[in-house]
N, C-alpha and C positions, 0 to 999 in steps of 0.2 A: 403394397396393394394400393391402387388408386381408387378413389371414390368418384363416381360420376354423379351428375345431376340427378339421375333416376335413383341412385342410392340414397341421396339426401332427401328426395322427395318421399320415398318409402319411409324413411326414418322420421321424417316430419309427420306424415300421416299417422303412423303407428304411435307416435308420441301424443298427437292430438287426441286420438281415441283413448289412449290410456289415461290421460288427464281428465277427459270428459267422463269416463267411466268412474274414476275416483270421485269426481265432484257429484255425480249422481248417486253414487253409494253413500257418501256423506249426507247428502240432502235426504235420502230415503230413511237413514237411520235417525236423523234429526226429526224428521216428521213423525216417525213411530214414537220417539220419546216424548214429543210434544203432544201427541194424541193421548198417550198414557197419563201424562200430567193433567190434560184437560179432563179426562174422565175421572181422575181422582179429585180434582177441584170441584167438579159438578156434583159428585157424590157427597163431598164434604159440605157444600152449600145446601144440598138437599137435607142432609142431616141436621145442620144448624136451623133450617127453616122448620123442620118438624119438632126440633126441640123448643124453638120459640113458641110454636103453636101450642105445644103441650103445657108450657109454662103459663101462657095466657089463659088457657082453659083451667088450669089449677088455680090461678089467682081469681078468676071469675067464679068458680065453684066455691071458693073459700069466703068470698065477700057476700054471696047470696045468703049464707046461713046467719 
């Protein structure tokens, strides 16, 4: 079986779209993971901030007496 230039062109185009699809799939999953980690980090920072405010209030209340 002889391959013509058209066969190579079709194989090249299909390979291009396969690789492009895999790259976009990788990027999509990576962005999802990064978004989840960002939400966790934001929640942790907020919790730490609330804890710091609570400690300052507690110290202030203890020094008033």
